C-alpha positions in Angstrom: -12.6 5.3 36.4 -10.5 5.9 33.2 -13.5 5.2 30.9 -15.9 7.7 29.5 -18.4 7.7 32.3 -16.1 7.2 35.1 -13.4 9.8 34.0 -16.3 12.4 33.8 -18.0 11.5 37.0 -14.9 11.6 39.1 -13.8 15.3 37.6 -17.4 16.5 38.4 -17.2 15.0 41.9 -13.6 16.9 42.2 -15.4 20.1 41.1 -18.0 19.8 43.7 -15.3 19.5 46.2 -15.3 16.1 46.9 -12.3 13.6 47.7 -12.0 11.8 44.8 -10.5 8.3 44.4 -10.7 6.4 41.2 -10.5 2.8 40.5 -9.0 1.7 36.9 -6.8 -1.0 35.2 -3.3 -0.4 35.3 -0.6 2.0 36.7 -0.8 4.4 33.3 -4.5 4.7 33.8 -4.0 5.5 37.2 -1.4 8.0 36.8 -3.6 9.9 34.1 -6.5 10.1 36.7 -4.3 11.8 39.1 -1.9 13.9 37.0 -4.3 15.0 34.3 -7.6 14.5 35.7 -7.0 15.7 39.3 -8.4 12.5 41.1 -6.9 12.7 44.6 -6.2 9.0 44.4 -6.2 6.2 42.0 -6.4 2.4 43.3 -5.3 -0.2 40.1 -7.7 -3.0 40.5 -5.2 -5.1 38.5 -2.6 -4.8 41.4 -4.8 -7.4 43.4 -5.4 -5.8 46.6 -8.2 -3.5 46.0 -9.6 -3.8 49.4 -6.4 -2.6 51.1 -5.7 0.3 48.6 -8.7 1.2 48.7 -8.6 1.5 52.5 -5.3 3.4 52.3 -7.0 5.6 49.9 -10.0 6.5 51.8 -9.0 6.0 55.3 -11.9 7.8 56.4 -14.4 5.5 54.8 -16.7 5.9 51.5 -19.6 8.4 51.4 -20.7 8.0 48.0 -19.7 5.4 45.3 -20.6 5.8 41.6 -20.7 2.1 40.7 -20.3 1.3 36.8 -18.8 -2.0 37.4 -20.5 -4.3 40.3 -19.2 -7.6 40.9 -15.7 -7.6 43.0 -15.0 -4.0 43.0 -18.6 -3.5 44.3 -17.9 -6.1 47.1 -14.6 -4.1 48.3 -16.4 -0.8 48.4 -19.4 -2.1 50.6 -17.5 -3.0 53.8 -15.8 0.6 53.3 -19.0 2.7 53.0 -19.8 4.9 55.6 -23.2 4.7 57.8 -25.9 6.3 55.8 -23.6 6.1 52.5 -25.3 6.4 48.8 -24.2 4.0 46.1 -25.5 5.1 42.5 -25.4 1.8 40.0 -24.9 2.9 36.6 -23.4 0.0 35.3 -22.3 -3.5 35.9 -19.6 -3.8 33.1 -17.9 -7.0 35.2 -21.0 -8.8 34.1 -21.8 -8.0 30.4 -19.5 -10.6 28.9 -18.1 -14.3 29.9 -19.3 -16.7 32.2 -21.9 -15.7 35.3 -19.9 -14.8 38.6 -19.6 -17.9 40.9 -20.9 -15.7 44.0 -22.1 -12.0 43.9 -21.2 -9.2 45.9 -20.9 -10.7 49.8 -22.3 -8.3 52.3 -25.5 -7.7 50.4 -28.2 -7.2 52.1 -26.5 -7.2 55.6 -24.0 -4.3 55.0 -26.7 -2.5 53.4 -28.9 -2.7 56.4 -26.3 -2.6 59.1 -24.6 0.5 57.5 -27.9 2.1 56.4 -27.1 2.3 53.0 -28.8 3.9 50.1 -28.4 2.0 46.8 -30.2 3.1 43.8 -30.0 2.6 40.0 -28.9 5.6 37.7 -30.2 6.0 34.3 -29.4 9.5 33.0 -32.6 9.5 31.2 -34.4 10.1 34.5 -33.1 13.5 34.7 -33.6 14.9 31.2 -35.6 17.9 33.0 -32.4 19.3 34.0 -30.3 18.3 31.0 -30.1 22.1 29.7 -28.4 23.1 32.9 -26.2 20.1 33.0 -24.9 20.9 29.2 -24.6 24.6 29.9 -22.4 23.4 33.5 -20.6 20.6 31.5 -19.7 23.2 28.7 -18.3 25.8 30.9 -16.3 23.5 32.8 -14.8 21.9 29.8 -14.3 25.5 28.3 -12.4 26.6 31.8 -10.4 23.6 31.5 -11.8 22.3 34.8 -13.2 19.3 33.2 -11.0 17.2 30.2 -12.8 15.0 27.9 -10.8 12.1 26.5 -11.8 10.6 23.4 -10.3 7.1 22.0 -11.0 6.7 18.3 -10.5 3.9 16.1 -10.6 3.8 12.5 -13.0 2.3 10.2 -15.9 0.4 10.4 -14.3 -3.2 9.9 -12.6 -2.3 13.4 -16.2 -2.3 15.4 -15.8 -5.7 17.0 -12.5 -5.4 17.8 -13.3 -1.8 19.3 -16.1 -3.3 21.2 -14.2 -6.2 22.6 -11.5 -3.6 23.6 -13.8 -1.7 25.3 -15.1 -4.3 27.2 -11.5 -5.7 28.2 -10.8 -2.0 29.5 -8.3 -1.2 26.6 -9.7 2.5 26.1 -9.2 5.7 28.3 -11.9 8.1 27.7 -14.8 7.5 25.3 -14.4 4.9 22.8 -16.0 5.9 19.3 -15.5 4.4 15.6 -14.5 6.8 13.1 -16.6 5.7 9.9 
């Protein structure tokens, strides 16, 4: 939730009145989510006990999960989804590099069936017809201070490989960019 997409999605959910729990790597990022971005709770996936921490952060269960990670994080969320919950699958960064996981998220398709979950891919280009309204909302929220945009700028084209590797390792906070 501390990257470019998750930090914005969480803030929009908060603006829309949701109880927002973010999952991020490290105490500093989790603190940033709650103290600066207004998330209600944050779970540190590097702390190890993601399932238990999620249960404590969302004791009534999860109605909507925006998944940009896949893998073990999706697996920790599935059993905690409420009946008729919705999962928007936007990315799977846990699977973008390295060796394939030894197993996929357990509970698929069983928990999806039993809990009657809706799990759908999310690609922003599918919503281009709504882009003007979205842009107007986003600009108004930024101007009013309701939405904070964090940029993580790395200087120099020669640092692009290091910037990408760092992005995949979760070093960034907000949108990582390379300044030429």
